[in-house]
C-alpha positions as CSV (number, residue, x, y, z in Angstrom):
1,M,-28.7,-58.3,43.0
2,K,-27.6,-55.8,45.7
3,K,-30.1,-54.1,48.0
4,A,-30.3,-50.4,47.2
5,P,-29.1,-48.3,50.1
6,P,-31.8,-47.0,52.6
7,K,-32.8,-43.6,52.3
8,Q,-33.0,-43.0,56.1
9,T,-30.0,-42.8,58.1
10,V,-29.3,-45.8,60.4
11,K,-30.2,-43.2,63.6
12,E,-33.2,-42.3,61.9
13,A,-34.6,-45.5,61.5
14,A,-33.5,-46.6,64.8
15,V,-35.1,-43.7,66.5
16,G,-38.2,-44.2,64.2
17,Y,-38.6,-47.9,65.4
18,L,-38.0,-46.9,69.1
19,S,-40.6,-43.9,68.8
20,R,-43.4,-46.6,67.8
21,R,-42.7,-49.1,70.8
22,D,-39.8,-50.5,72.8
23,H,-37.6,-52.8,71.5
24,A,-34.9,-55.4,73.0
25,E,-31.5,-54.4,71.7
26,K,-31.2,-57.9,69.8
27,E,-34.4,-57.0,68.1
28,L,-33.7,-53.6,67.0
29,R,-30.3,-54.8,65.7
30,Q,-31.8,-57.3,63.6
31,K,-34.5,-55.0,62.0
32,L,-31.9,-52.7,61.2
33,K,-29.6,-55.1,59.5
34,N,-32.7,-56.6,57.6
35,R,-32.9,-52.9,56.3
36,G,-29.7,-52.9,54.8
37,Y,-27.6,-51.4,57.2
38,S,-23.8,-52.1,57.7
39,T,-23.0,-54.0,61.0
40,E,-20.7,-50.9,62.0
41,E,-23.5,-48.6,61.2
42,V,-25.9,-50.7,63.2
43,A,-23.6,-50.9,66.2
44,E,-23.2,-47.0,66.4
45,A,-26.8,-46.3,66.1
46,I,-27.5,-49.0,69.0
47,A,-24.7,-47.2,71.2
48,Y,-26.3,-43.8,70.1
49,C,-29.9,-45.1,71.4
50,Q,-28.4,-46.6,74.6
51,D,-26.6,-43.3,75.3
52,Y,-29.9,-41.2,75.3
53,N,-31.5,-44.2,77.3
54,W,-34.0,-44.8,74.3
55,L,-32.9,-48.3,74.1
56,D,-32.9,-50.3,77.5
57,D,-33.3,-54.0,77.8
58,A,-34.3,-53.9,81.6
59,R,-37.0,-51.4,80.8
60,Y,-38.2,-53.5,77.9
61,A,-38.2,-56.9,80.0
62,G,-40.4,-54.9,82.8
63,M,-42.8,-53.8,80.2
64,M,-43.0,-57.4,78.8
65,L,-43.5,-58.6,82.5
66,R,-46.5,-56.3,83.0
67,S,-47.9,-57.1,79.4
68,G,-47.6,-60.9,80.1
69,I,-49.4,-60.6,83.4
70,A,-52.2,-58.3,81.9
71,K,-52.5,-61.2,79.1
72,G,-53.1,-63.8,81.7
73,W,-49.7,-65.5,81.4
74,G,-47.4,-67.4,83.9
75,S,-43.8,-66.7,84.5
76,L,-42.6,-69.7,82.1
77,R,-44.4,-68.0,79.1
78,I,-43.0,-64.5,80.0
79,R,-39.6,-66.0,80.2
80,Q,-39.9,-67.5,76.8
81,E,-41.3,-64.5,75.2
82,M,-38.4,-62.5,76.4
83,K,-36.1,-64.9,75.3
84,L,-37.5,-65.0,71.9
85,K,-37.3,-61.2,71.8
86,G,-33.5,-61.5,72.4
87,V,-33.4,-60.3,76.1
88,H,-30.4,-61.6,77.9
89,D,-31.0,-64.4,80.4
90,T,-29.5,-62.1,83.3
91,I,-31.9,-59.5,82.7
92,I,-34.9,-62.0,82.5
93,R,-33.8,-63.3,85.8
94,Q,-33.5,-60.0,87.7
95,T,-36.8,-58.8,86.2
96,L,-38.8,-62.0,87.2
97,D,-37.0,-62.2,90.8
98,A,-37.8,-58.5,91.5
99,C,-41.6,-59.4,90.6
100,E,-43.6,-59.7,93.6
101,H,-46.5,-61.0,91.6
102,D,-48.6,-64.1,92.9
103,W,-48.5,-66.6,90.1
104,Y,-50.4,-69.0,92.2
105,T,-53.6,-66.5,92.6
106,Q,-53.1,-65.7,88.8
107,A,-53.4,-69.3,87.5
108,R,-56.4,-69.9,89.9
109,D,-58.0,-66.4,88.5
110,I,-57.2,-67.8,85.0
111,A,-58.7,-71.2,85.6
112,R,-62.0,-69.9,86.9
113,R,-62.4,-67.2,84.2
114,K,-62.0,-70.2,81.7
115,F,-63.7,-73.0,83.2
116,G,-65.9,-71.6,86.1
117,E,-66.1,-72.8,89.5
118,G,-67.0,-76.5,88.7
119,S,-64.3,-79.2,89.0
120,A,-63.2,-81.6,86.0
121,D,-65.5,-84.6,86.2
122,T,-63.5,-86.8,83.8
123,P,-59.8,-87.5,83.4
124,K,-59.9,-85.9,79.9
125,E,-61.5,-82.6,81.2
126,K,-58.7,-82.7,84.0
127,A,-55.9,-83.1,81.3
128,R,-57.7,-80.6,79.2
129,R,-57.7,-78.1,81.9
130,F,-54.1,-78.7,82.8
131,R,-52.8,-78.3,79.2
132,F,-54.5,-75.0,79.0
133,L,-52.7,-73.5,82.1
134,Q,-49.5,-75.3,81.0
135,Y,-49.5,-73.4,77.6
136,R,-50.2,-70.2,79.5
137,G,-46.8,-70.7,81.4
138,F,-47.8,-71.9,84.6
139,D,-45.6,-74.6,86.5
140,F,-47.0,-77.9,87.8
141,D,-47.4,-76.5,91.4
142,Q,-49.4,-73.3,90.3
143,I,-51.6,-75.6,88.3
144,Q,-52.2,-77.8,91.0
145,Y,-53.2,-74.9,93.2
146,A,-55.5,-73.5,90.2
147,L,-57.3,-76.5,89.4
148,G,-57.8,-77.4,93.4
149,N,-56.6,-80.8,93.4
150,D,-53.6,-82.6,94.7
151,E,-53.9,-85.8,92.3
152,A,-50.8,-86.3,90.3
153,F,-51.3,-86.3,86.4
């Protein structure tokens, strides 16, 4: 059974999506295809939105970076979320390289907010804290700094 043709033009649908929030090009392309528009129509709408600067992966990556920092995520988690949304590796690298955020301080602040000032007493508790920060997207050195110990895990 064939899907009924959409009632909106592809450009109207694309602008509608972009008026609600920014999207990555790949994400918008997939949404439009899922609504039943042809590949040619989708490509035309994407080009139209890019011409008017309504669709910009670099701007979207910057927004995701600020949002991830506000959520308490580390650079690894932010990078992963950008990849999932379809942002190109080059744009991700440029965005993160241009960022002057102190990831070590962020990791320490997140750890203090979650666990308080006290240190972990048992190896099990140390591992729990380590896993929490790892899930948040901080690398090994940042986690070591945040937990205030130089012991290997």
